[in-house]
N, C-alpha and C positions, 0 to 999 in steps of 0.2 A: 732147305739147300737155299745159298743164294747161287744160280748160274750167272756164272760171268761169260763174256764176249766166243771166251773159246768154246764152255763146253756148251755154252749156242748155236758155233761151231761141226762139233763132234756132234750131237743130232742129227742136226740137219743135213750129215751125210751120212748117217745111220737111218733116219724114216726115208730117204732117197734111197736108199738102200741094205737094207740091216747088214746084211753079210759078203760090206765091203771094206776088206782089211783092216786092222789101224793101223797096217804102215802105211797103205793108199791113204787116210784119211789124215793121220805125221805129216805126209809130205804134201796134203794141200794145205794144212795151217801152218807149216814149217817149227813145226814140234816132233821129240824122241813117240817114239812106239810104246816106248813103254807110260810114258806119263799120261797118250791117248790114253794106251788099257786103267792104267792109277784113280783116271779120272770117269771112264765109265761105269768099272767096279763103283767105285763113286758113290754116283749118279742111278745105279741100280740098289744098291745097300740104304739110298735115299728115299727110294721109291719110285725118281725121275724117270726112267727105264722101268715098264712094267711088266719088260717081257719081247722079245720078236716071234714074229709072224707070219705064216704065206699067206698072201691075200693066194687062197681059191673062187675059182670059177661055179657061183652053186649050178648052170646048167649040165656040168660035165659028173655035177657027183648026182646027174638029175634030177634037179627042184627044179621044175617048171615054170613055177608061181613064189611068187617072193607078194607077201602083203608089209600093209601096218595096222595091228590094233588095236583101236582103240579100248579101253576096260574100266568099265564102273566097278568101286567094288562099294559093298554094307560095311559102313563103320566101326569099326574095333574086328576087321579080320584082311585087313594090307598085309600085314607079314605070312598070314599063314597060307595069303596064296601067295605074293610070291614065291615061297619053298614048293607051293605046288605046280610055278609055270616051270621051276626051276625044270624040275621030271619028265614035260613034256619033250615030245622027240619035235623036231622042228622048231620048233620057240629059239630064235638066237639071243636075241636081246628083247631085255625087261629094263623100262629108264618109269621109278615114279615124276611125276606127273603136278602141274601145278594145272590148272584151266577145267575143261569141260571131263576129262578126264580121266583117274586114280595115274591111273597105268597106260604106260605106248607096248607095245613089241614092237620087235621084228618074228614074223613068220615065217617058215619055207616048206612046201609041201609039192611034191612031186606034180602034183595037177589041181581040178576045181575038187575034185571025190574026199582026195586026200586030206583039202585046204577044207573042208568042211565039215567032213567025219573029228579032224583035230578039233575047232567050233564047236560042234555040238555035243562030241561026245565026249572033249575034254575039258573042255573051256568052259563051257554050260553049264556042264554038270558039277564044277567043283560051290562047296560049300563059302558063302562070301560073293561071289556070282552076283552082278544088278544087269548090268547092258552093256553091250561089245556093240560095235564096228570097226566092218572090217574093210579094209580100204588095199585093192589090189595093187602093186606095180605093176605100171604096164615100162617102162622104162628108166632110164638113171642115165640121163644124159651127163651131164657133173659130180663127183666125187670125190671129194680131196682123201687122197693116203694119207696126207702128213700135215698136224700142227702146223700154221705159223712161227715161230723162232722167233720172233724179234731179237737184236739187236743184229744182226747178221746180213750184209751187202750182199 
């Protein structure tokens, strides 16, 4: 789908606050609410807009530790490993990567004991597991919530 400047302006507004009423977006970009609604529907159907989410503080849910884990997987076991990782509580993101690690994942745990159990009792026991490196996140001074939307001033 080709995005024009109006689509990009709508995306920018929705990324700032997904709960912004279409009437407010329409007012900002000098367009009717119905047209904004139609454009949003079109972008949803095309997969440009993948969903709407609430950003929740992990600490509010008692996740005291966040980690990035690099995994090496035995050749031929990648798909099975990805499917198993999906089912492990605390595994929030899984990414196939190039470089030293076949997989990078973000893991949330209540504390160091839970992180150890997750890694030793779950991840390290999987068929195809070769090795891992766990990097505990000490802080996140910057994390962008929106993707840059080129073409919007």
